[in-house]
N, C-alpha and C positions, 0 to 999 in steps of 0.2 A: 504494500500500500504506500502511496505517496502521501505524506502528511505535510501540509503547509500551515505555518502559523503567521498570522498578520501581527502587526504591532501590538504588543501587550500593554502599551501605555494607555490605550483607550479602554474605558471600563466595559464597553460592550464588544470587545474584540471577538471576531469570529474565527473559529478553527475550520479548516476545509480538508476533508478526506476525499481523495480521488482513487477509485479502485481500478487497477489495470484490467485489460481484456482477459477473460478466462480465469480471473481470480475473484476472491471475495474477502470481506473484512468484517470484524465485529468490534464493538467498543461499548463501554458503559459511560453514560453521561453523568454530570455532577449530581443529578437528582436520583441516580440509581437506575434510570431507564436503560434497558439493554437494546442495542441496535445492531442488526446484521445488514450488510450491504452486498448486493449482487454485482456481477461483472459490469465494468464500464459505467459505474454509478458515481455521482458526486454528491457529497453531503456536507452541509454547513451547519454549525452549531456554536453557541457561545460557550466560552470557558466557564462562565457562571450565568445561570438564568436570572432574569430580573425578578423583582419581588411579586409581580402580578401575573406573569404568564411564562410559559416555556415554549419558545418559538424555534423551530429548526426548518431547514429547507432541503429538498431532495430532487435531484434529476437522476432518474434510473429506477432501481428497485430496492426497497428496504423492508425489513420486518422489524416491528417495534413491540417490546414488552414494556409498557408504560407503568411507572410507579404511581400509584393512586395519590392524588392530591386535589380534592374537589375545589379548593380555593384557588388553584393555579392550573388552569387547563393546559394540556400539551397539544401544540398545533404543528402539524407537518404541512409546509407550503410546497406545492408543486407549481408547474407553469400556469395551470388554469384553476386548480382546486386547492382548497384548504381542508385538511382532515383534522377535526378536533376530538381529542380523546380525554377521558378522565383517568380511569385505570383499566387497561385493556391490552389485548395482544392482536395485532393486525398487520396485514401485508399491503404495501403500496407499490404499484407498478406504473411508473410515469416517466418513461424514457422520452427525451425531447425528440429523438429521431423517429419515434413511432407515433402514429396517430391514435394509438390506443391508450386507455387509462383504466386502471382497475384498483379498487380497494377491497380487500377481503377481510372480514372480521371473524376471529376465532373465539375470543372471549370479551365480555364487557359490552361497551357501546361506543360508537363513533358517530359524529355528524360531519357530513361532507358538504361544503358550500362552494358554489361557483362564484369566483371573485368578481366576475363581470355582471352577472344577473342577480347575485345574492341568493339564488335559489338554494335551499338546504334540504338534504335528505338524511334520515337516520338509518343506521344498520343494526340489525340484531345478530347474535352469533350464528355462525355457519352460513352467512349470506355474503354476497359481494356486489358491489356497485360497478357496473361496466358501462363504457361509453358506447351508445348506440344512436346513430343519427343525430349527433351533436348534443345528446342529452343522456343522463344517467338512468340505467335500468337496474333494478334489484333482482338478482337471481341466486339460487343456492350455490354453495361451494361444491364443485364436482368431486374433488378428492383432495385430502390434506397432504397427499404425497407431493403435490406441486410445491409445497413449502420446504421440501427437503433440500432446496438449493442452499439453505443455510449451512447444510453439512457437506456441500460440494457435490450434490447429486441433482442433475437435471432430469425432471420427469416430464414426459410428453404423453398426451392423450388427445390428439386433434389431427386434422388433415395435414398431410406432409407439407403443403405450402405454408401453413401456419407455423409448423415446426421450423421451417427454414427462416421465416420472419423472426422468430425468437433467436435463432442462432446468429442472425445478422446483428441483433442488438448485443447479445452476450459477448460475441467475439469481435465486434466492431469491424465487420467486413461487409462488402457489397456482394450480393448474390443475384445473378441474373438467371432466370429460368426460361430455357428454350424448349423444354420437354413438355409437349401438350398433355401427356397422360399425368404428369406431376401436377400441372395446373388444374386439371379437371377432376382429379381423384379426390372424392369427398370422404373416402373410407378413413376411419381414425387410425393413426399411426401411434402405437403405444411403445414406451420403452423408458428405461432408466440408464443414465450415463454419468460417469464421474467427470466433472468439469476438467480435472487435471489431465484426463486422457487426451484432451484437445479436440479441435474441430475436425481434423483429418480422420481421427478414429470414429467420431460420431457419424460423419458422412459415409465412411466406408461400410459401417454396419447398416445404415439406412439404405444404401444402394443395393444391398443384398436382397432385401424384400421389396424394394420399390422400383427396381430395374431402371436405374438411370446411370449415366456417367458424368463425371465432372472434371473440370480442369482449373488450375489456379494460375492467376497472374499476380505474382508478388508485388511487382512495381505498381500496378493499379489497385492493389488490395481488393481483387475481384475474383469471385468463384463463379464459373459458368456451368449450369446444370443442363446436360443434353440428354 
């Protein structure tokens, strides 16, 4: 993990953690809240929280186990939404490179507000808010295996084209798909992979059952699926 500290002379100085491609990081904040960060994520947090609220910001994916404090809400800001928690555990997926957004709640309660419209929705445990047609819809959590990324395990249960979209984000690589059967295949592709085994290993396993070939262009940071 790359850890950058801004000037400590300012009382509200922010610490910034940036997680490299294919890696993950975890940390405990000054209030005791635990945070896990997925590949290619950026997380900003103050060395000490203010007396009234606990504000952090996230680009990418993070899992939070928030220490309860009703007097002092914990707020995760992403590019479009703020997620407000009291004492709870939840996952936020908000990569700037992706048009998708998702917050999944495992325990407790969170409120998600759109900073532009001020529209707010609440989640109950085992539900997630997902972005559909520019608005949030609440649907059940399909599998808690998805949150195994905290232990370095990527779990997939979706069409191959959606798996490739996730690999793009986690490994910060461009993937062009020229294979029509990959584009049109709606059958769910399931599997668990260790992040540390790398993108090549994941693609080589996926191609065995999905019948595609791929080539890499290191200079352009591009993988072409044929």
